[in-house]
C-alpha positions in Angstrom: 15.0 -5.5 -102.1 18.1 -3.6 -103.3 21.0 -3.3 -100.8 24.1 -1.2 -101.3 27.1 -2.8 -99.7 30.3 -0.8 -98.9 33.3 -1.5 -96.6 36.6 -0.1 -95.5 36.0 3.5 -96.3 38.7 4.5 -93.7 37.5 8.1 -93.5 37.6 8.7 -97.2 34.5 11.0 -97.2 34.5 11.9 -100.9 34.6 8.3 -101.9 31.9 7.3 -99.5 29.7 10.2 -100.8 30.3 8.9 -104.4 29.3 5.4 -103.2 26.1 6.7 -101.6 25.3 8.5 -104.9 25.6 5.1 -106.7 23.3 3.5 -104.2 20.7 6.3 -104.4 20.8 6.3 -108.2 20.2 2.5 -108.1 17.2 3.2 -105.8 18.7 1.0 -103.0 16.4 0.3 -100.1 19.2 -0.1 -97.6 22.9 0.4 -97.3 25.2 -1.8 -95.3 28.7 -0.6 -94.3 30.8 -3.6 -93.3 33.2 -1.7 -91.0 36.3 0.5 -90.9 34.3 3.7 -91.5 36.9 5.4 -89.3 35.2 8.7 -89.2 32.3 9.9 -87.1 31.4 12.5 -89.7 31.1 9.8 -92.3 28.3 8.2 -90.3 26.2 11.2 -91.4 27.0 10.3 -95.1 25.3 6.9 -94.5 22.1 8.7 -93.7 22.2 11.0 -96.8 19.5 9.2 -98.8 16.4 11.2 -99.8 13.4 10.8 -97.5 15.3 8.4 -95.2 16.2 6.1 -98.1 18.3 4.1 -98.2 18.1 2.8 -94.6 21.7 2.8 -93.3 23.3 -0.1 -91.3 26.8 -0.1 -89.9 29.0 -2.7 -88.2 32.2 -1.7 -86.5 35.6 -2.8 -87.9 39.0 -3.3 -86.3 40.0 0.3 -87.2 36.9 1.8 -85.7 38.6 2.6 -82.4 36.2 4.9 -80.5 33.1 2.7 -80.4 31.1 4.7 -77.8 31.4 7.8 -80.0 30.6 5.8 -83.1 27.4 4.5 -81.4 26.5 8.1 -80.4 26.9 9.3 -84.0 24.9 6.4 -85.3 22.1 7.1 -82.9 22.1 10.8 -83.8 21.9 10.1 -87.5 19.5 7.1 -87.2 22.0 4.6 -88.5 21.5 1.0 -87.2 24.8 0.1 -85.6 26.3 -3.0 -83.9 29.8 -3.7 -82.7 30.1 -7.3 -84.2 27.2 -8.4 -86.3 24.4 -6.5 -87.9 21.3 -8.3 -89.2 19.3 -6.6 -92.0 15.8 -7.7 -92.7 15.3 -8.7 -96.3 11.7 -9.9 -96.2 9.8 -13.1 -95.5 11.5 -13.6 -92.1 15.0 -13.7 -93.7 18.0 -11.5 -92.8 21.3 -10.5 -94.4 24.2 -10.7 -91.8 27.2 -8.3 -92.0 30.4 -8.4 -90.1 33.7 -6.7 -90.6 35.6 -10.0 -91.1 38.6 -9.4 -88.9 37.4 -12.1 -86.5 37.7 -15.2 -88.8 35.8 -17.5 -86.4 32.8 -15.2 -86.3 32.7 -15.0 -90.1 33.1 -18.7 -90.4 30.3 -19.4 -87.9 27.9 -17.1 -89.7 28.6 -18.9 -93.0 28.7 -22.4 -91.6 25.5 -22.1 -89.6 23.5 -21.6 -92.8 21.1 -19.3 -91.0 21.5 -16.4 -93.4 21.1 -16.5 -97.2 23.7 -13.7 -97.4 26.7 -12.9 -95.2 28.6 -9.7 -96.1 32.0 -8.7 -94.8 35.0 -6.4 -95.5 38.4 -6.3 -94.0 40.4 -7.9 -96.9 39.8 -5.0 -99.3 39.2 -7.6 -102.0 35.9 -8.4 -103.7 34.2 -11.7 -103.0 31.2 -13.4 -104.4 31.0 -17.1 -103.3 28.4 -19.6 -102.4 29.1 -21.8 -99.4 26.3 -24.2 -98.9 23.1 -22.1 -99.0 24.9 -18.9 -98.1 26.2 -16.3 -100.5 29.3 -14.7 -99.1 29.9 -11.1 -100.4 32.7 -8.7 -99.9 32.1 -5.4 -101.8 35.8 -4.5 -101.9 37.0 -1.3 -100.4 37.1 2.5 -100.7 40.6 2.6 -99.3 43.9 0.8 -100.3 42.3 -1.1 -103.1 42.4 -1.0 -106.9 39.9 -0.6 -108.2 37.8 1.0 -105.5 34.5 -0.8 -105.4 31.1 -1.2 -103.8 28.3 -3.7 -104.5 24.6 -3.7 -105.0 22.6 -6.8 -104.2 19.1 -7.4 -105.4 17.6 -10.0 -103.0 14.5 -10.4 -105.2 16.6 -11.6 -108.2 19.8 -12.7 -106.3 21.7 -10.4 -108.7 25.0 -8.9 -107.4 26.8 -6.1 -109.3 30.1 -4.5 -108.4 30.5 -0.8 -109.1 33.8 1.1 -109.4 34.0 4.3 -107.4 36.0 7.2 -108.8 39.0 8.3 -106.8 
């Protein structure tokens, strides 16, 4: 399964659209946004894949202030949403977990529990690819206040992770 991972778009719609185009070109099966989308209109961009692909998932970040409206937009556009942790099925009874990362204890618990083969987060605006025990911890970087602007694609079948620059 190929999963596009993006975080911290902070309402930068053009950049998020370019990220989605990268995911669609890579034939991603799902997209995970690790928070700080900061725009209700951008929730629609997560649902832009052809024929319902890629399946969009969104977890709220610390800058996503109006959570009831965010939830309503997610429901309207058929984007799976959660306030703190989103679990994405990756096959064979396993799940990828995604959080924003602004609650360090929550991120640490997800990693330390070794329940998930992948834990994704944002918040720092820095890329990360690290193994902690059995868990691979991934931060795709950010589409705002980062150089370069990056997203990631994870292939869970091959365990391959690639970072992609997004044009400004």
